[in-house]
PDB file as gemmi writes it, atoms N, CA and C in Angstrom:
CRYST1    1.000    1.000    1.000  90.00  90.00  90.00 P 1                      
ATOM      1  N   UNK A   1      32.306-159.256  33.951  1.00  0.00           N  
ATOM      2  CA  UNK A   1      30.948-159.440  34.423  1.00  0.00           C  
ATOM      3  C   UNK A   1      30.086-158.309  33.881  1.00  0.00           C  
ATOM      4  N   UNK A   2      28.955-158.633  33.323  1.00  0.00           N  
ATOM      5  CA  UNK A   2      28.053-157.635  32.777  1.00  0.00           C  
ATOM      6  C   UNK A   2      27.393-156.836  33.891  1.00  0.00           C  
ATOM      7  N   UNK A   3      27.110-155.589  33.600  1.00  0.00           N  
ATOM      8  CA  UNK A   3      26.478-154.692  34.547  1.00  0.00           C  
ATOM      9  C   UNK A   3      25.105-154.313  34.024  1.00  0.00           C  
ATOM     10  N   UNK A   4      24.160-154.143  34.912  1.00  0.00           N  
ATOM     11  CA  UNK A   4      22.822-153.720  34.538  1.00  0.00           C  
ATOM     12  C   UNK A   4      22.721-152.213  34.680  1.00  0.00           C  
ATOM     13  N   UNK A   5      22.097-151.583  33.688  1.00  0.00           N  
ATOM     14  CA  UNK A   5      21.919-150.140  33.685  1.00  0.00           C  
ATOM     15  C   UNK A   5      20.456-149.842  33.413  1.00  0.00           C  
ATOM     16  N   UNK A   6      19.860-149.011  34.229  1.00  0.00           N  
ATOM     17  CA  UNK A   6      18.479-148.591  34.027  1.00  0.00           C  
ATOM     18  C   UNK A   6      18.487-147.142  33.576  1.00  0.00           C  
ATOM     19  N   UNK A   7      17.832-146.862  32.470  1.00  0.00           N  
ATOM     20  CA  UNK A   7      17.742-145.493  31.963  1.00  0.00           C  
ATOM     21  C   UNK A   7      16.361-144.934  32.270  1.00  0.00           C  
ATOM     22  N   UNK A   8      16.334-143.706  32.761  1.00  0.00           N  
ATOM     23  CA  UNK A   8      15.067-143.046  33.074  1.00  0.00           C  
ATOM     24  C   UNK A   8      14.949-141.769  32.269  1.00  0.00           C  
ATOM     25  N   UNK A   9      13.735-141.334  32.063  1.00  0.00           N  
ATOM     26  CA  UNK A   9      13.429-140.071  31.393  1.00  0.00           C  
ATOM     27  C   UNK A   9      14.027-139.982  29.994  1.00  0.00           C  
ATOM     28  N   UNK A  10      13.963-141.074  29.254  1.00  0.00           N  
ATOM     29  CA  UNK A  10      14.427-141.064  27.866  1.00  0.00           C  
ATOM     30  C   UNK A  10      13.416-140.266  27.052  1.00  0.00           C  
ATOM     31  N   UNK A  11      13.863-139.273  26.307  1.00  0.00           N  
ATOM     32  CA  UNK A  11      12.923-138.499  25.487  1.00  0.00           C  
ATOM     33  C   UNK A  11      12.195-139.412  24.487  1.00  0.00           C  
ATOM     34  N   UNK A  12      10.925-139.107  24.255  1.00  0.00           N  
ATOM     35  CA  UNK A  12      10.113-139.936  23.361  1.00  0.00           C  
ATOM     36  C   UNK A  12      10.749-140.091  21.985  1.00  0.00           C  
ATOM     37  N   UNK A  13      11.317-139.016  21.451  1.00  0.00           N  
ATOM     38  CA  UNK A  13      11.912-139.071  20.112  1.00  0.00           C  
ATOM     39  C   UNK A  13      13.108-140.026  20.087  1.00  0.00           C  
ATOM     40  N   UNK A  14      13.906-140.025  21.143  1.00  0.00           N  
ATOM     41  CA  UNK A  14      15.069-140.921  21.220  1.00  0.00           C  
ATOM     42  C   UNK A  14      14.590-142.363  21.332  1.00  0.00           C  
ATOM     43  N   UNK A  15      13.583-142.585  22.161  1.00  0.00           N  
ATOM     44  CA  UNK A  15      13.049-143.936  22.328  1.00  0.00           C  
ATOM     45  C   UNK A  15      12.501-144.470  21.009  1.00  0.00           C  
ATOM     46  N   UNK A  16      11.756-143.637  20.301  1.00  0.00           N  
ATOM     47  CA  UNK A  16      11.170-144.077  19.026  1.00  0.00           C  
ATOM     48  C   UNK A  16      12.262-144.409  18.000  1.00  0.00           C  
ATOM     49  N   UNK A  17      13.303-143.585  17.940  1.00  0.00           N  
ATOM     50  CA  UNK A  17      14.397-143.861  16.998  1.00  0.00           C  
ATOM     51  C   UNK A  17      15.125-145.139  17.374  1.00  0.00           C  
ATOM     52  N   UNK A  18      15.324-145.356  18.672  1.00  0.00           N  
ATOM     53  CA  UNK A  18      15.976-146.577  19.126  1.00  0.00           C  
ATOM     54  C   UNK A  18      15.117-147.793  18.783  1.00  0.00           C  
ATOM     55  N   UNK A  19      13.831-147.676  18.990  1.00  0.00           N  
ATOM     56  CA  UNK A  19      12.902-148.774  18.716  1.00  0.00           C  
ATOM     57  C   UNK A  19      12.904-149.114  17.221  1.00  0.00           C  
ATOM     58  N   UNK A  20      12.856-148.103  16.377  1.00  0.00           N  
ATOM     59  CA  UNK A  20      12.870-148.320  14.926  1.00  0.00           C  
ATOM     60  C   UNK A  20      14.206-148.946  14.496  1.00  0.00           C  
ATOM     61  N   UNK A  21      15.286-148.429  15.061  1.00  0.00           N  
ATOM     62  CA  UNK A  21      16.608-148.966  14.732  1.00  0.00           C  
ATOM     63  C   UNK A  21      16.715-150.426  15.158  1.00  0.00           C  
ATOM     64  N   UNK A  22      16.198-150.750  16.329  1.00  0.00           N  
ATOM     65  CA  UNK A  22      16.224-152.131  16.813  1.00  0.00           C  
ATOM     66  C   UNK A  22      15.432-153.044  15.883  1.00  0.00           C  
ATOM     67  N   UNK A  23      14.268-152.591  15.463  1.00  0.00           N  
ATOM     68  CA  UNK A  23      13.444-153.392  14.548  1.00  0.00           C  
ATOM     69  C   UNK A  23      14.147-153.573  13.204  1.00  0.00           C  
ATOM     70  N   UNK A  24      14.744-152.502  12.703  1.00  0.00           N  
ATOM     71  CA  UNK A  24      15.443-152.547  11.417  1.00  0.00           C  
ATOM     72  C   UNK A  24      16.598-153.533  11.465  1.00  0.00           C  
ATOM     73  N   UNK A  25      17.318-153.535  12.582  1.00  0.00           N  
ATOM     74  CA  UNK A  25      18.485-154.403  12.728  1.00  0.00           C  
ATOM     75  C   UNK A  25      18.162-155.754  13.364  1.00  0.00           C  
ATOM     76  N   UNK A  26      16.872-155.992  13.598  1.00  0.00           N  
ATOM     77  CA  UNK A  26      16.389-157.242  14.182  1.00  0.00           C  
ATOM     78  C   UNK A  26      17.073-157.539  15.517  1.00  0.00           C  
ATOM     79  N   UNK A  27      17.088-156.512  16.373  1.00  0.00           N  
ATOM     80  CA  UNK A  27      17.670-156.629  17.714  1.00  0.00           C  
ATOM     81  C   UNK A  27      16.633-156.245  18.754  1.00  0.00           C  
ATOM     82  N   UNK A  28      16.895-156.641  19.979  1.00  0.00           N  
ATOM     83  CA  UNK A  28      16.064-156.172  21.082  1.00  0.00           C  
ATOM     84  C   UNK A  28      16.434-154.716  21.368  1.00  0.00           C  
ATOM     85  N   UNK A  29      15.571-154.018  22.098  1.00  0.00           N  
ATOM     86  CA  UNK A  29      15.886-152.642  22.494  1.00  0.00           C  
ATOM     87  C   UNK A  29      17.170-152.610  23.318  1.00  0.00           C  
ATOM     88  N   UNK A  30      17.322-153.569  24.216  1.00  0.00           N  
ATOM     89  CA  UNK A  30      18.515-153.627  25.049  1.00  0.00           C  
ATOM     90  C   UNK A  30      19.781-153.775  24.196  1.00  0.00           C  
ATOM     91  N   UNK A  31      19.756-154.732  23.266  1.00  0.00           N  
ATOM     92  CA  UNK A  31      20.936-154.967  22.431  1.00  0.00           C  
ATOM     93  C   UNK A  31      21.232-153.756  21.550  1.00  0.00           C  
ATOM     94  N   UNK A  32      20.187-153.124  21.031  1.00  0.00           N  
ATOM     95  CA  UNK A  32      20.375-151.941  20.178  1.00  0.00           C  
ATOM     96  C   UNK A  32      20.992-150.796  20.986  1.00  0.00           C  
ATOM     97  N   UNK A  33      20.555-150.619  22.231  1.00  0.00           N  
ATOM     98  CA  UNK A  33      21.127-149.578  23.087  1.00  0.00           C  
ATOM     99  C   UNK A  33      22.603-149.861  23.352  1.00  0.00           C  
ATOM    100  N   UNK A  34      22.939-151.135  23.579  1.00  0.00           N  
ATOM    101  CA  UNK A  34      24.338-151.503  23.813  1.00  0.00           C  
ATOM    102  C   UNK A  34      25.174-151.220  22.571  1.00  0.00           C  
ATOM    103  N   UNK A  35      24.672-151.584  21.399  1.00  0.00           N  
ATOM    104  CA  UNK A  35      25.399-151.331  20.151  1.00  0.00           C  
ATOM    105  C   UNK A  35      25.613-149.827  19.959  1.00  0.00           C  
ATOM    106  N   UNK A  36      24.601-149.030  20.231  1.00  0.00           N  
ATOM    107  CA  UNK A  36      24.723-147.572  20.103  1.00  0.00           C  
ATOM    108  C   UNK A  36      25.780-147.027  21.068  1.00  0.00           C  
ATOM    109  N   UNK A  37      25.771-147.496  22.293  1.00  0.00           N  
ATOM    110  CA  UNK A  37      26.760-147.052  23.276  1.00  0.00           C  
ATOM    111  C   UNK A  37      28.171-147.476  22.871  1.00  0.00           C  
ATOM    112  N   UNK A  38      28.321-148.713  22.419  1.00  0.00           N  
ATOM    113  CA  UNK A  38      29.637-149.180  21.983  1.00  0.00           C  
ATOM    114  C   UNK A  38      30.154-148.352  20.809  1.00  0.00           C  
ATOM    115  N   UNK A  39      29.287-148.065  19.869  1.00  0.00           N  
ATOM    116  CA  UNK A  39      29.674-147.288  18.700  1.00  0.00           C  
ATOM    117  C   UNK A  39      30.121-145.889  19.098  1.00  0.00           C  
ATOM    118  N   UNK A  40      29.429-145.304  20.048  1.00  0.00           N  
ATOM    119  CA  UNK A  40      29.739-143.933  20.454  1.00  0.00           C  
ATOM    120  C   UNK A  40      30.949-143.838  21.386  1.00  0.00           C  
ATOM    121  N   UNK A  41      31.180-144.869  22.186  1.00  0.00           N  
ATOM    122  CA  UNK A  41      32.167-144.744  23.251  1.00  0.00           C  
ATOM    123  C   UNK A  41      33.454-145.535  23.070  1.00  0.00           C  
ATOM    124  N   UNK A  42      33.422-146.581  22.272  1.00  0.00           N  
ATOM    125  CA  UNK A  42      34.621-147.391  22.102  1.00  0.00           C  
ATOM    126  C   UNK A  42      35.327-147.013  20.806  1.00  0.00           C  
ATOM    127  N   UNK A  43      36.651-146.974  20.835  1.00  0.00           N  
ATOM    128  CA  UNK A  43      37.374-146.637  19.612  1.00  0.00           C  
ATOM    129  C   UNK A  43      37.129-147.683  18.533  1.00  0.00           C  
ATOM    130  N   UNK A  44      37.000-147.192  17.325  1.00  0.00           N  
ATOM    131  CA  UNK A  44      36.761-148.095  16.198  1.00  0.00           C  
ATOM    132  C   UNK A  44      38.047-148.820  15.832  1.00  0.00           C  
ATOM    133  N   UNK A  45      37.917-150.083  15.518  1.00  0.00           N  
ATOM    134  CA  UNK A  45      39.057-150.860  15.055  1.00  0.00           C  
ATOM    135  C   UNK A  45      39.024-150.844  13.531  1.00  0.00           C  
ATOM    136  N   UNK A  46      40.047-150.245  12.943  1.00  0.00           N  
ATOM    137  CA  UNK A  46      40.104-150.139  11.500  1.00  0.00           C  
ATOM    138  C   UNK A  46      40.824-151.341  10.905  1.00  0.00           C  
ATOM    139  N   UNK A  47      40.292-151.825   9.805  1.00  0.00           N  
ATOM    140  CA  UNK A  47      40.968-152.885   9.075  1.00  0.00           C  
ATOM    141  C   UNK A  47      42.111-152.295   8.270  1.00  0.00           C  
ATOM    142  N   UNK A  48      43.007-153.141   7.792  1.00  0.00           N  
ATOM    143  CA  UNK A  48      44.158-152.643   7.031  1.00  0.00           C  
ATOM    144  C   UNK A  48      43.765-151.831   5.806  1.00  0.00           C  
ATOM    145  N   UNK A  49      42.740-152.264   5.107  1.00  0.00           N  
ATOM    146  CA  UNK A  49      42.305-151.548   3.906  1.00  0.00           C  
ATOM    147  C   UNK A  49      41.805-150.151   4.213  1.00  0.00           C  
ATOM    148  N   UNK A  50      41.004-150.034   5.267  1.00  0.00           N  
ATOM    149  CA  UNK A  50      40.469-148.722   5.645  1.00  0.00           C  
ATOM    150  C   UNK A  50      41.576-147.815   6.177  1.00  0.00           C  
ATOM    151  N   UNK A  51      42.507-148.398   6.942  1.00  0.00           N  
ATOM    152  CA  UNK A  51      43.632-147.612   7.461  1.00  0.00           C  
ATOM    153  C   UNK A  51      44.478-147.074   6.310  1.00  0.00           C  
ATOM    154  N   UNK A  52      44.724-147.914   5.305  1.00  0.00           N  
ATOM    155  CA  UNK A  52      45.505-147.502   4.147  1.00  0.00           C  
ATOM    156  C   UNK A  52      44.777-146.418   3.361  1.00  0.00           C  
ATOM    157  N   UNK A  53      43.472-146.571   3.195  1.00  0.00           N  
ATOM    158  CA  UNK A  53      42.685-145.562   2.472  1.00  0.00           C  
ATOM    159  C   UNK A  53      42.743-144.221   3.191  1.00  0.00           C  
ATOM    160  N   UNK A  54      42.645-144.231   4.507  1.00  0.00           N  
ATOM    161  CA  UNK A  54      42.726-142.979   5.272  1.00  0.00           C  
ATOM    162  C   UNK A  54      44.104-142.342   5.151  1.00  0.00           C  
ATOM    163  N   UNK A  55      45.144-143.177   5.173  1.00  0.00           N  
ATOM    164  CA  UNK A  55      46.507-142.646   5.023  1.00  0.00           C  
ATOM    165  C   UNK A  55      46.684-142.005   3.652  1.00  0.00           C  
ATOM    166  N   UNK A  56      46.132-142.632   2.629  1.00  0.00           N  
ATOM    167  CA  UNK A  56      46.232-142.068   1.274  1.00  0.00           C  
ATOM    168  C   UNK A  56      45.455-140.756   1.163  1.00  0.00           C  
ATOM    169  N   UNK A  57      44.296-140.699   1.789  1.00  0.00           N  
ATOM    170  CA  UNK A  57      43.524-139.449   1.784  1.00  0.00           C  
ATOM    171  C   UNK A  57      44.303-138.333   2.473  1.00  0.00           C  
ATOM    172  N   UNK A  58      44.910-138.652   3.602  1.00  0.00           N  
ATOM    173  CA  UNK A  58      45.699-137.666   4.330  1.00  0.00           C  
ATOM    174  C   UNK A  58      46.884-137.212   3.497  1.00  0.00           C  
ATOM    175  N   UNK A  59      47.565-138.150   2.882  1.00  0.00           N  
ATOM    176  CA  UNK A  59      48.722-137.815   2.050  1.00  0.00           C  
ATOM    177  C   UNK A  59      48.311-136.881   0.910  1.00  0.00           C  
ATOM    178  N   UNK A  60      47.135-137.099   0.339  1.00  0.00           N  
ATOM    179  CA  UNK A  60      46.667-136.273  -0.771  1.00  0.00           C  
ATOM    180  C   UNK A  60      46.410-134.825  -0.338  1.00  0.00           C  
ATOM    181  N   UNK A  61      46.125-134.613   0.943  1.00  0.00           N  
ATOM    182  CA  UNK A  61      45.846-133.258   1.423  1.00  0.00           C  
ATOM    183  C   UNK A  61      47.119-132.493   1.777  1.00  0.00           C  
ATOM    184  N   UNK A  62      48.243-133.203   1.905  1.00  0.00           N  
ATOM    185  CA  UNK A  62      49.497-132.560   2.284  1.00  0.00           C  
ATOM    186  C   UNK A  62      50.163-131.924   1.073  1.00  0.00           C  
ATOM    187  N   UNK A  63      51.001-130.932   1.359  1.00  0.00           N  
ATOM    188  CA  UNK A  63      51.738-130.290   0.274  1.00  0.00           C  
ATOM    189  C   UNK A  63      52.746-131.283  -0.305  1.00  0.00           C  
ATOM    190  N   UNK A  64      53.178-131.057  -1.535  1.00  0.00           N  
ATOM    191  CA  UNK A  64      54.123-131.995  -2.149  1.00  0.00           C  
ATOM    192  C   UNK A  64      55.387-132.144  -1.302  1.00  0.00           C  
ATOM    193  N   UNK A  65      55.959-133.336  -1.336  1.00  0.00           N  
ATOM    194  CA  UNK A  65      57.159-133.618  -0.538  1.00  0.00           C  
ATOM    195  C   UNK A  65      58.313-132.737  -0.998  1.00  0.00           C  
ATOM    196  N   UNK A  66      59.056-132.219  -0.038  1.00  0.00           N  
ATOM    197  CA  UNK A  66      60.188-131.356  -0.338  1.00  0.00           C  
ATOM    198  C   UNK A  66      61.495-132.142  -0.315  1.00  0.00           C  
ATOM    199  N   UNK A  67      61.441-133.357   0.202  1.00  0.00           N  
ATOM    200  CA  UNK A  67      62.641-134.164   0.322  1.00  0.00           C  
ATOM    201  C   UNK A  67      62.480-135.441  -0.486  1.00  0.00           C  
ATOM    202  N   UNK A  68      63.577-135.892  -1.030  1.00  0.00           N  
ATOM    203  CA  UNK A  68      63.601-137.164  -1.741  1.00  0.00           C  
ATOM    204  C   UNK A  68      63.912-138.262  -0.728  1.00  0.00           C  
ATOM    205  N   UNK A  69      63.651-139.497  -1.113  1.00  0.00           N  
ATOM    206  CA  UNK A  69      63.899-140.630  -0.218  1.00  0.00           C  
ATOM    207  C   UNK A  69      65.357-140.676   0.221  1.00  0.00           C  
ATOM    208  N   UNK A  70      66.285-140.399  -0.692  1.00  0.00           N  
ATOM    209  CA  UNK A  70      67.709-140.443  -0.315  1.00  0.00           C  
ATOM    210  C   UNK A  70      68.034-139.347   0.703  1.00  0.00           C  
ATOM    211  N   UNK A  71      67.373-138.170   0.587  1.00  0.00           N  
ATOM    212  CA  UNK A  71      67.576-137.097   1.567  1.00  0.00           C  
ATOM    213  C   UNK A  71      67.098-137.538   2.948  1.00  0.00           C  
ATOM    214  N   UNK A  72      65.973-138.194   2.992  1.00  0.00           N  
ATOM    215  CA  UNK A  72      65.407-138.649   4.266  1.00  0.00           C  
ATOM    216  C   UNK A  72      66.346-139.653   4.928  1.00  0.00           C  
ATOM    217  N   UNK A  73      66.897-140.581   4.133  1.00  0.00           N  
ATOM    218  CA  UNK A  73      67.841-141.560   4.692  1.00  0.00           C  
ATOM    219  C   UNK A  73      69.075-140.858   5.259  1.00  0.00           C  
ATOM    220  N   UNK A  74      69.545-139.817   4.580  1.00  0.00           N  
ATOM    221  CA  UNK A  74      70.697-139.050   5.058  1.00  0.00           C  
ATOM    222  C   UNK A  74      70.367-138.387   6.387  1.00  0.00           C  
ATOM    223  N   UNK A  75      69.178-137.760   6.475  1.00  0.00           N  
ATOM    224  CA  UNK A  75      68.764-137.093   7.712  1.00  0.00           C  
ATOM    225  C   UNK A  75      68.654-138.092   8.865  1.00  0.00           C  
ATOM    226  N   UNK A  76      68.125-139.275   8.562  1.00  0.00           N  
ATOM    227  CA  UNK A  76      67.974-140.296   9.605  1.00  0.00           C  
ATOM    228  C   UNK A  76      69.326-140.726  10.149  1.00  0.00           C  
ATOM    229  N   UNK A  77      70.340-140.739   9.302  1.00  0.00           N  
ATOM    230  CA  UNK A  77      71.655-141.179   9.724  1.00  0.00           C  
ATOM    231  C   UNK A  77      72.461-140.123  10.432  1.00  0.00           C  
ATOM    232  N   UNK A  78      72.072-138.877  10.313  1.00  0.00           N  
ATOM    233  CA  UNK A  78      72.837-137.793  10.932  1.00  0.00           C  
ATOM    234  C   UNK A  78      72.728-137.883  12.461  1.00  0.00           C  
ATOM    235  N   UNK A  79      73.855-137.650  13.095  1.00  0.00           N  
ATOM    236  CA  UNK A  79      73.876-137.617  14.548  1.00  0.00           C  
ATOM    237  C   UNK A  79      73.942-138.979  15.186  1.00  0.00           C  
ATOM    238  N   UNK A  80      74.017-140.004  14.383  1.00  0.00           N  
ATOM    239  CA  UNK A  80      74.122-141.361  14.923  1.00  0.00           C  
ATOM    240  C   UNK A  80      75.557-141.823  14.779  1.00  0.00           C  
ATOM    241  N   UNK A  81      76.036-142.447  15.801  1.00  0.00           N  
ATOM    242  CA  UNK A  81      77.414-142.940  15.755  1.00  0.00           C  
ATOM    243  C   UNK A  81      77.461-144.413  15.484  1.00  0.00           C  
TER     244      UNK A  81                                                      
END                                                                             
């Protein structure tokens, strides 16, 4: 169920930016405020392509791998019966 929220004492500069953004995106002020709140407060859902790109960027920042794939498989098997 949707909830109604009334905002008071919004600074003029914030109101003007919201109004311009709403006009630019062809939305009502209410819808633009909701979109802004959702963007700021809800976790972003990443698509597979963006997730992969972020993983590659992270990998590029890490130091070179010290273990080979066969070493990793050996480590994974250690201690398992």
